[in-house]
N, C-alpha and C positions, 0 to 999 in steps of 0.2 A: 470400395476398401474400408477398412476399420478405422482408418485415420481420419476419413473425411466425417464420419459419425462423431468422433471424438473432439473435432477440431472446436465447435462451438462450446462444449462443457468446459475445455482447458481455458478457452479465453475466458468464460465467466469465473472460473476458478482463480484465474491469475489476476484479475481486477478486482476481486474480492479480499485479496492478501492486504492491501493496504488498509482497509476498512476492519481487518483484525488488529492492526497496530492502532488504529484509532478508537477501537473498542477497548483497549488496554488503558486508555486514559479512564474510563468510567470505571473499570474493574478496579484499578490502582487507588482510586478514592474511594469506594465502597469498603474494600479491604484493608485500607491505611497501608498498602504497598508499596514502598519506595520505588520511584522508575520514572522514566521519562515523563510518563503523564502527569505523575505528581509534582515532577519538576516544573512543568508547563503551568499548571494551575498555580503553584505557589508564585512561579513568576508572574502570571498575570496578576494576581492579587497585590503583589509588592511593586509592579510598574517597571519591572525588570525587562527593558523593552530588549536588548540584544539577545537575551536568553530566549525570549518568546520568539524573536526573528529565526534564531538558530533551531530551534525545535520545529517552527514551521517549515524552515527550509528542509529539515530532515524528512519529514513528512511528505513534502512535495517531491523531494528525489525519490522516495519510495513508491509513490504513485506513478511518475515516469519512467523509472525503472520496470517496474511490474507491467505497466502498459507496453514498454519495449519486449519484454519476455513473452508476454502474450500474443504480440503482433509476429515475433519472430516462431513461436510455438505454433501459432495457427498455419504460418506459411509452410511450416516443416510437415505438419499432419495433413495439409489439404494440397496436394500436388497442383490442384486448379488455380492458386494463388500465385503469380509470379511477379518479378519486378519489371515488366515490359511497360 
């Protein structure tokens, strides 16, 4: 079935989405765009620990969420994967 062939690609795409958010940090610094990446960098430079922890927590939640999405999508696309 075509779902079995698409399953590994959907897994890789879903796991790369948090990397896009991480790349936003670099992009925001290069182009001086205000956002969560520039907030993180300015908080690191000013030793604002609670903000650094909050932004890091948001990025960690994104990684966990998209890992869950990847696992569910992989199980849905590939019928050979089951909960047994």
